N, C-alpha and C positions, 0 to 999 in steps of 0.2 A: 488893754495895756495897764501895767502896774509899775509904779516907780521902783526901781531896783536898788536905790541907795540903801534902803533898809535891808536889802538882801545881801549886799556885798559892799564893803567900804572901799576895797581896792582889789584889783585883779593881779594875782601873782602869776607870772609867766614861769611855767615849770620847764626846766631844761631837760632835754632828752638824756636818757641814762646810758645809751650806747651799749646795751647788753648784747652779748653774743647770740647768734642764732642757734636754735635748738639743733641737736645732732640729727642727721638723716641717713646715716650709713646703713643701719640694719633695717630689714623689711619688717612689715607689720605682723600683727598677731591674729590668730584665728579666734573664732567666737568663744572658745573655751579658755583662752589665755588669761593671764593675770593683768594685762594692760589693754586699754581701749585707746587706740590712736586717734587724735583729732588734730586738725591742721588749720593754719591761718596764713593768708597772704597779706602782708603788711608793707608799707613803704618805709625804707630806711635810707633811701637816696632819691635824688630827683626832686621835682617841685614840691611834692608832698612829704618828703623825708622827715621833716620835723615832727610829724605826728606818730611815726612808727614806734619809737622806743617806749613811750608811755602806754600805747595800746598793747604792746607785747608784755610789758611789766604787769599791767592789770590782768591780762589773761593768765599769766604765770602764777600770780598771787591766788587766784581762784582755784586753779588746778591744785596748788599746794594745800589750800584749805580743805578742799574736797578729799584729797588723798590722805591728809593727816587725820581726817575724821573717819577714815575707814573705806573711802572710795564709794563706788556704786555697784549695783547689780551683784550683791553678795560679796563685796570686798575687792572688786577689780579697780585698778588705779587708772586714772586718765594720763595719757602721755601726749604732750603738746609738741608739734613740729611747726616751725615757722619758716616761711620763704619770703624773700625780699621782692616786692613788685617793681622796685626801681622807679615807681610812679609811671610805669609804662605798660600798656596792655600786652605787648608781646612777652615781656619778662614775667608779667603776672600770670599769663596763660601757661608759660613754661613752669612756673612755680606750682600752680594748681595741678598740672599734669604730674609733676613729681610727687606731690602729696598723695595723689590718687594711686599712681602706678607703683611707686616705690614704698611709700609709708603706709599705704592701704588705709587711709584715714576714713572715719565715718562722717566727719564734718569738715567742710572747707569754709572757714569763716574769715573774719577781718574785712578785707576788701574796702579800703579807703580809696574811692575813685570809681565813678560809674563806668568809664570805658574798660577798666580792668575787670570789674564785676561782670559786665556784659560779655567780654571776651571769654571768660572762664565758664560762664553759665552753661553752655551746651555740653561741655565734657563732664561737668558735675552731674547734670541731669541724666546724661547717658549712662553714668556709673550708678545711678539711683542713690546718690548720696545727698546730704543736706547742704545747702548753701546759705550762709548768713552774711549779710553785707552791712557796711556802714557807708552806704552810697545812696544817691538820691534819684537817679534817672528813672522815670516811670517805667521804661522798658524792662527793667530788672524783674519786675513782678508781672509783666504782661505775658500773654500767651499761655500755653500749657506748661505750667511749672511742676506738674505732678504733685502739687502741695508740698514741695521740698525747698522752696525759696522763701526766706524771711528777711525783712528789712529792719535793721536797728538804726533808723535814721528817718528824717522827714523826707517826703517825696519832693522832687523838683517843683511840682505844681503848687506845693505849699510855700516854697521860698518866695515866689513872685508876689503873692498877695501880702506877705509879711513886709517885703520891701516897699510896696505901695503904701502901706499903712504908716511906715516910718517916714517916708517922704512927705506924706500928708501931715504928720505930726510936726514936721519941720517947716510946714507951710510952703513947700516947694511944689507948685502946681504945674509948671511947664517943664517937662523933663525929657531927656533923651536917653536912649539905651545904647550901650557899647558892650557887645557880647561876643565872647569866644564861641566858636562853633564846636560844640561837643554835646553829647546827649544829655548830660547833666544840666547844662545851661539852656539849651534850646527849649526844653520843657517848661522853663520858667516864664518865657516871654509872653505868651498869650494870656495866662492867668494874671500876670503883672498888669498888662494893658487893660484887662477887664476890670480889675480892682481899681486902677487909677481912674478909669471912666466913672465907676460907681462913686468914687470919692470926689468927683468933679475936676480931676486933673486931665492933662493932655500930654500924650507922648508925641513929641515933635519929630523924632528921628530914631530909626533903628539901624545901627551900624554893626555889621557882623565882621569878624576877622578870624583868621586861622591862627592856631597857637604856634609858638616858636618862630615868629617872624623876625627878620633882621631889624625892622623898624615899624613903629605903629603911628608914625607922624601923620600920615594922611587920614587914618581912621580917627585920631584924636581931633584933628582940625575939623573933620566933618561932624563929629558928635558935639564938640564944644563951640564950634565957630558961630552958631546962631545964638549963642549966649542964653541957653536955657537956664531956668532957676537951678536945676540940678541934673546930674548925669548918674544913672544907675549903671555901674561898671560890673558886668558879670564876668569876672576874670579869676584866674588862678594866680598863684604867687609870682612866678617868674614874669608873666606878661603884665601883671598889675604893677610890679616894680617899674618896668619899662614905660608903661602908659603914664603913671603918675609923674615920673621924671619928665616926660614929654609935656604933660600938662603944666608943670611948674615952669619949664623953659619957655613955653608958649605964653605964659602970663594969663592963662584962662582963669576966670573967677567963679565959674559955676560950682556949686557945692557937689561933692562926690559922695555917693553911697556905694560902697563896695561889698563884696561877699567876704565873710571871714576867712574863706579859703584863699583869698588873695591878700586882704588888708591885715590879716592877723597871723595865720599860720604859726600859732604858738610863739609869737615874738619874732619870727624870721623876717617879716616885712620891715619891722622897725629897725632891725639890724642891717637892712639892705639899702636903706635910703637915708639921706640927711634929714634931720628933724623938720626943716622948713618944707620939705616935700610932703611929709606925712601929716603936718599940722592941719587939724580941722576935718580930716577924712572920717566919715561915719562908716560903720560896717555892721553886717547882720549875719548871723549863722545860728543853726539849731543849738540849743543849750540844754544841759541837764537841769533838773529841778533843784536849783541851787540851795533852797531852804528846806528840802525834804530830809527826813532823818536818814533815808537810805543813801543819799548823796553825801551827807556829812560823814557817815561811817566810811564811805568809800575814800574820801579825802584823807581820813585818818589812816586807813589801810594802806594808801599809797605813800604814807610818811610825809605828806605835804602840810604846809601851814594851813590853819583854818581859813576858809575863804578862798582857797585856790580854785580856779575855774578850769577843770579838765573838760574840754569840749568833745573829745572823741574816745578817750580811754575808757570811760564808763560803758561804751557800747561793747567793747570786747569783754569786759568784765561780765556784762549781762549775757553775752553770747555763750560763754562757758557755763554760767549758772543755769540758763535755760536748757542747754544741751544735757547737763547732768540730771536736771529735774525731769525732763521729758523722757530720757532713757529709763530712769528709775520708774516713772509712772507707767511706761509701756512695757517694762521688764524686758527690754530688748535694745540692742545697739544698731539694729537694722533701720536704715533711714526711713523706709516706707512705713515702718511701725511707729518709731518715736516722733517723727514729724507730726503725726496725728495727735500726739499728746501735748504739743506745745501750747495750744490755746487752752487746753484743759488745766495746765498748771499756771498759766499766766493771766488769763482773763477772769473777771468776776462772773458769777458769784464765787465766793470762797473767802476764807480767812486771809487777810493781808499779812504777808510776811516778807521781810527783806533780808533775813539771815539765811544763807545757803544751807548751812548745816541743819538748822532748825527746820527749814523747808523740806529737806530730804527726809528728815525723821517723820514729818507729818505725811508726806507722800507714802512712805513705807507703812504708816499706820492707817492708810486708806482715807485720810482727811482731804477734803476739797480745799485747795489753796489758791490764792490770787497773789502770785509772786510780784514784788515791786522791785524794779531794778535801780541801779545807780544812774544810768544814762537817761532813763525814762521809766514810765510805769510798765513798760513792756506788755501792753495790751495790743492785740493784733486783729485785723479784719480777716475775712475769708481768703483774701489774696496774699496774705502774709505781710501786709503793710502795717507799720506801727502807727498806733493812734496816740492822740494826746501829747504831741510834741510842742515845745515852746521855742521861741527864738530870742536871742540876746542882741540888743542894740547897744553898740559902743561907739565912742568917738575918741580919736587920738588927740591928745593935748600934751604939749611939752614932752614928747617922746614916750608917753604912756597911754594905755587904754583906760578910759573911764566909762563905766557902765551908766547908761542913761535909763533904760527900761527893759522889761521883759515883755515881749509881744506874744500873746497866746492865741 
């Protein structure tokens, strides 16, 4: 763990820009055409809606940079299509199907939310296209993925140990778990328990609940009633709002560590509860390398103040960059071909480069590159899982998030 005060004095919450979705009316283009269609399924409504606008903006910016520099594969331009997942697997699946069947995209990317990514995975693989996700459930890269699935996010099994280390740093040894039943969350539980045991802690209670319940009172009473030192709440935004209000009404005093997907949501949580409800809540989520040159360039590209923490927009930026580089390296837009080039342009050895235009020039010149992304280093293992992710530990004080540390 490293103290992050030197990394970031304050966290700016970046408002969603509400940009309109890309057009989808005309069908896609054949291999010889001047455009290469790529698609993303992103949330613009529902529980994870706050993340969608910046993720879309980041992808659009890279598409423009690549196209303005002459495109790829001999001058062909990227065309981005975007569908709203509505934070819902059914809507996300419908959006993915539209991108594949109507827009004929070569990439279906984005995917904030494990249930949505998992729902769309079978149809993307059946079409032999590439899926890139900003989602954590282990099952996304399990099974026969044909080498076509790549994760631009930490795996769920990595979140649990990070949470345990934070609770240990807060000297909270007797803890309970309060967890929503979904693939993203369930994968965290056993690794969390194992890490707590390794650190000398005890998990007193594991309380599971279904999302979108009318009330969480009984679950809150069960998790907090034995007065543990802390409760690790594995929740998304809407249920975390309801749970923490119930905790405040009940007068429970156990410290809360939440997921950033619930306690932050780019400021949506703080806008949803009174300050006294949020005060003192800690939360954790994967973070970009805040002090890296690549991330600082990305913040400037987004037109945001220095020190802004974009937690997910960098992932879609990187997805478009990696797609363009891999297609150029493979000299093909066919998924089965360019997916094999992803690790060739992203993993060491090779010259590190974080500028997409320069990176494309180097690939065309036959140079071995190690592309460095804004969201992470974009190194991948053989399953398509991203390596070298870090986590951001923050606490809410007086209605604002304060960074405590980066957990590596």
